[in-house]
C-alpha positions in Angstrom: 71.4 166.4 -166.4 72.9 164.9 -163.3 76.4 163.6 -163.7 76.7 159.8 -163.0 80.2 158.3 -162.7 78.6 154.8 -162.9 78.0 155.4 -166.6 81.7 155.1 -167.3 83.3 151.8 -168.3 84.9 150.3 -165.1 86.7 146.9 -165.2 87.6 145.4 -161.8 89.2 142.0 -161.5 91.3 140.1 -159.1 95.0 140.1 -160.1 98.3 139.0 -158.6 100.3 142.2 -157.8 103.7 141.8 -156.2 102.8 138.4 -154.9 99.4 139.4 -153.4 96.0 139.1 -154.9 94.2 142.5 -155.2 91.2 143.8 -156.9 92.6 146.0 -159.7 90.2 148.5 -161.1 90.5 150.5 -164.3 88.4 153.0 -166.2 88.4 152.6 -170.0 87.8 156.3 -170.7 90.6 157.4 -168.4 93.8 155.4 -168.8 95.4 157.2 -165.8 92.9 155.9 -163.3 93.8 152.6 -161.6 92.8 151.3 -158.1 94.5 148.5 -156.2 92.4 147.4 -153.3 91.7 144.4 -151.0 88.0 144.2 -152.0 85.9 144.7 -155.1 83.8 147.2 -153.3 86.8 149.3 -152.3 88.1 149.3 -155.8 84.8 150.4 -157.2 84.5 153.2 -154.7 88.0 154.5 -155.5 87.2 154.5 -159.2 83.8 156.3 -158.8 85.5 158.9 -156.5 88.3 159.4 -159.0 85.9 160.0 -161.9 83.8 162.4 -159.8 86.9 164.3 -158.7 88.1 164.7 -162.3 84.6 165.9 -163.3 84.6 168.5 -160.5 88.1 169.7 -161.5 87.0 170.0 -165.1 83.9 171.9 -164.2 85.9 174.3 -162.0 88.4 174.9 -164.8 85.7 175.3 -167.4 87.3 172.4 -169.3 85.4 169.8 -171.4 84.9 166.4 -169.9 84.9 163.2 -171.9 81.6 161.4 -172.2 81.3 157.7 -171.3 82.0 155.2 -174.1 78.8 154.4 -176.1 77.0 151.2 -175.2 77.6 148.5 -177.8 74.4 147.4 -179.6 73.3 143.8 -179.1 
């Protein structure tokens, strides 16, 4: 199975941070991942890279890696 960081729960929204409006991105499954960027696309790329990096580190260490949150049924 191919690892896909897009399956994790990412929330990106525009917020006022220290007087400036930035796109703030967070990952629900990883409370320590936060991105503060000028564009939505940059925030998304930072989040995807962070998830992929954590996965690579876990694989190299032989450590388990959390699965994405389940999709809520409609």
